[in-house]
C-alpha angles and dihedrals in degrees: 000000000000117000124231126192120206116193115201124032101215119127095287091044093055092045090050092048093050091046092052091048092052088050091059104262125137096239132205119190122193137178138170087231131060113280126216100229095201110126092013098102113152092021122109108234125199114179142171090042140358111268115227088228088072088068090063095067130083115233128201087202138020120194123190130195103247094233092062109090122233087237092065105118096238094047091041089057092064094041091055087048089058101249117147110238115212134189123229088258091068092042094051092042091060094047097052107056091169098059120106115203137212099192126196132188137153137116098277137014096032097122094046092051091043094050094047091047087051093053090050095048090051090060086059094042128003091209092064112124139212124210149141127068089359088081109274118092116233088227092064092054089048092048089060103029107021094122095055135083106244142160112233128195102212127191113200131194119205088249088061094046093051089068097051128105112160100016110138127182126197092224126005144171147188107220097203141317126239133149112287143135093031087145086067105028124071092226143356090250091056088051092053095044091052089061091060091064084083092083098027095108099033123125132225096268092050120095130230116190109217121199104219091184091068110077093198092056090050088052099046102031101085139130087035107179097201142057110299118217106196114215132193138164092202104038132060098192088088139083099253112037148140122250141150091004096307144091113243135191099201104303094342117102109222102181146331110261090220090065093067115106095189117089130233132052089253088064091055087056089050088052093048091052094048092047089049094050091044090052090051089051091053106264114147121244089241092056092046093051090047091057091046090055092049106039115108100181141267123298112258095017110101086322113178106232107173148324118234123182090337094312116122115213122202134190114214097157088144087072095099097156136044095254091060092045089051089053089052093049092048088058093068130063105217147327100052116169100204124205109196144157142081139138113001111247090180094245125133123261091202095111091063093066092077088070094053092113093048094050109084089188137347120215109191127193144174129030096335098041094117094051090071094063090084095043105057128034092217107050142136128191120221134168104243142026091243091056087050093053091044091055093041095054090050094061096034119116134189110291095026124120122219106205127187100206104149101187085207139074120264103233097105095069105000138055089235143331091276093058088046089054095045090052091047093051088048092056093046096047091049095048113113095005099100 
């Protein structure tokens, strides 16, 4: 029996371990933290550290949690030994030959495109699935449905793409490129290059949607082995474009822009990408348009929370970098009271300065709170997000927008961005109800 090593026992690691066990491997699962062994019967578990004895074995397959850097000593040992290190995406892909993928990566907009695509695929077939960086390990889907022929909307981080070798989507896109994850990657160029692995194994009749408005994509998206669908929000001399109040794929009208419920021009672009991907995967134009009319957005991405005394309050906790925060700020006209801050990812906040006139006041919190003093001319540093909201609501007037758009990751004060968003919504909903 061939042996497989899974490093990292978070949700995706456990799913990969169980899938490999089902596929007939002798599986070893190890983590630096304690592992709940429920459901891991038949799997060798080593927790609260990686024993050196694990280095003595030969493994047919090594799978790493995408959040663990390749520079971690235990992982680095196998890299230096010449072992390929995969993520559970690659593992699951190999064990589900009947799945067809619409794959989405990029710095921002991934979740919106993925969710829209999933809603469209469900119109074609209720059995369609969504997985990946959106929160559901692909291995979990394959454990249950690996023998079926299914369409899957798959969101991929660059961490997940780094560990792929054969992964092959039918249609894919890189939504945009902006500085991010410089606390993990060794350079900005390596981060951008890692995104391009999404089309590396594609064939001539597959599609790659290329955002020609993004100069970094145009710089890094090269040697594309499949059909390129050029996309633009500003040009009409491309394949996927906007004209006369509608989104078009060549001469085919995909949907009327006025039917979109999600705010911001960038969200129109997200919808156009999703519609194009759905069309390639066989969804009818009527079904695409029905989803466009009914879709109200993704939780935690410019999510309307509440109106209080004429003040609209939005949760954009998913904006974990400046590019995403800029996109959120661009969706509003004026009088934005911005709540931002969090863990320092060592990226510049310079892009935010262009919205100084639009930001009525910035209340920054967390590890990076002081870094916003040089960004906005009207700025106050506080310790916590709750303090930031408390001060924002005191100065807010009818017509103002209070926007949580942190431009930073959450890990200084919260488990993840979702927890940050849930806590924020709780604070907002409880305000004034004592």
